[in-house]
C-alpha positions in Angstrom: -7.6 -132.4 -41.6 -7.4 -129.7 -44.2 -6.1 -126.3 -43.4 -8.8 -123.6 -43.0 -8.0 -120.9 -45.4 -10.5 -118.4 -44.0 -9.1 -118.5 -40.4 -6.5 -115.9 -39.5 -3.3 -116.6 -37.7 -2.9 -114.7 -34.5 0.3 -112.9 -35.4 1.6 -113.5 -38.9 4.0 -111.0 -40.3 6.0 -111.8 -43.3 9.7 -111.1 -43.6 9.3 -108.3 -46.2 6.7 -106.5 -44.0 8.9 -106.8 -41.0 11.9 -105.4 -43.0 9.8 -102.4 -44.2 8.6 -101.7 -40.6 12.2 -101.8 -39.3 13.4 -99.5 -42.1 10.6 -97.0 -41.3 11.4 -97.0 -37.6 15.1 -96.4 -38.3 14.2 -93.7 -40.8 12.0 -91.9 -38.3 14.8 -92.1 -35.7 17.3 -90.6 -38.1 14.9 -87.8 -39.2 14.1 -86.9 -35.6 17.9 -86.9 -34.7 18.7 -84.7 -37.8 15.9 -82.2 -36.8 17.2 -82.0 -33.3 20.8 -81.4 -34.5 19.6 -78.8 -36.9 17.7 -77.0 -34.2 20.7 -77.0 -31.9 22.9 -75.7 -34.7 20.4 -72.9 -35.4 20.3 -71.9 -31.7 24.1 -71.9 -31.5 24.4 -69.7 -34.6 21.8 -67.2 -33.1 23.7 -67.2 -29.8 27.0 -66.7 -31.6 25.6 -63.7 -33.5 24.3 -62.2 -30.3 27.7 -62.7 -28.6 29.5 -61.1 -31.6 27.2 -58.1 -31.4 27.8 -57.8 -27.7 31.5 -58.0 -28.2 31.3 -55.2 -30.8 29.4 -53.0 -28.4 32.0 -53.7 -25.6 34.9 -53.0 -27.9 33.4 -49.7 -29.0 33.0 -48.7 -25.4 36.5 -49.8 -24.7 37.8 -47.6 -27.6 35.9 -44.6 -26.1 37.4 -45.2 -22.7 40.9 -45.5 -24.1 40.4 -42.2 -26.0 39.1 -40.6 -22.8 42.1 -41.9 -20.9 44.5 -40.5 -23.6 42.8 -37.1 -23.4 42.9 -37.0 -19.6 46.6 -37.8 -19.6 47.3 -35.1 -22.3 48.8 -31.7 -21.6 45.7 -30.0 -23.0 43.5 -31.5 -20.3 46.0 -30.7 -17.5 46.2 -27.1 -18.6 42.4 -26.8 -18.9 41.8 -28.3 -15.5 44.5 -26.0 -14.0 42.8 -22.9 -15.5 39.2 -23.8 -14.7 39.4 -25.6 -11.3 42.5 -24.2 -9.7 42.3 -20.7 -11.2 45.9 -20.8 -12.4 47.4 -18.9 -15.3 50.4 -19.3 -17.4 53.3 -17.0 -16.9 52.7 -13.8 -18.9 48.9 -14.2 -18.9 46.8 -11.5 -17.3 44.1 -12.6 -14.9 41.0 -10.5 -14.7 38.9 -10.4 -11.5 35.5 -8.7 -11.8 34.6 -6.9 -8.6 31.0 -5.7 -8.0 30.4 -2.0 -7.7 30.5 -0.5 -4.2 26.9 0.6 -4.4 25.5 -2.8 -5.5 24.0 -4.8 -2.6 25.6 -8.0 -1.6 23.2 -10.9 -1.2 19.8 -11.7 -2.7 17.8 -8.8 -4.0 15.0 -7.5 -1.7 11.7 -6.1 -2.6 11.9 -3.1 -5.0 12.0 0.3 -3.3 8.7 2.1 -2.9 6.7 -1.1 -2.6 5.1 -2.0 0.6 5.2 -5.4 2.1 2.1 -7.6 1.5 -0.5 -7.2 4.2 -0.5 -9.7 7.0 -3.4 -12.2 6.9 -5.5 -12.5 10.0 -4.3 -15.2 12.4 -6.2 -18.5 12.1 -6.7 -20.1 15.5 -3.6 -20.6 17.6 -1.2 -21.1 14.7 1.0 -18.1 15.6 1.2 -19.1 19.2 2.3 -22.6 18.2 4.8 -21.1 15.8 6.2 -18.9 18.6 6.3 -21.8 21.0 8.4 -24.0 18.7 10.5 -21.4 16.9 10.6 -18.5 19.2 9.1 -15.0 18.7 9.8 -13.3 15.5 
C-alpha cells in the first residue's frame, strides 16, 4: 500500500517546532519571574522611602524633646518657675502686692445703683410650688 499524503497524522510535531515551543514557554516563565521581582523591588523601595521619612519625623521630634529637657533643667527655667508658680523673689528684689481699695466691693459686681430689679413674671402653674418643695422657700 502506498502512503496517503492527504491524511494527517494524529499528533505530529517536528523537532524544530518542539524546540521553539519549549523556548517560548521558558522565555515567558523568565519574563513573568523578572516582572514579579521588579514589582517586589519597587514595593520595597517605596516602603524604604516611607520608613526613612518616618524616621526623619521621629528624629525631629526627638531633637525637640531633647531641647525641651535641656531647657527644663536649666537655671533660667528654675528661676522662672520659682517666680511665677511659687511667688519667690531673689534677695534684693522688691515684691509688689496690689491691694484693692477699701471702698471697692469684694466679689462679683451687682446691678448698677439706681436700677430696679427686673419685674417678676407671673407664675405659670405650680412651678414655684414645685421649686419650693425641692429647693426650699427663697
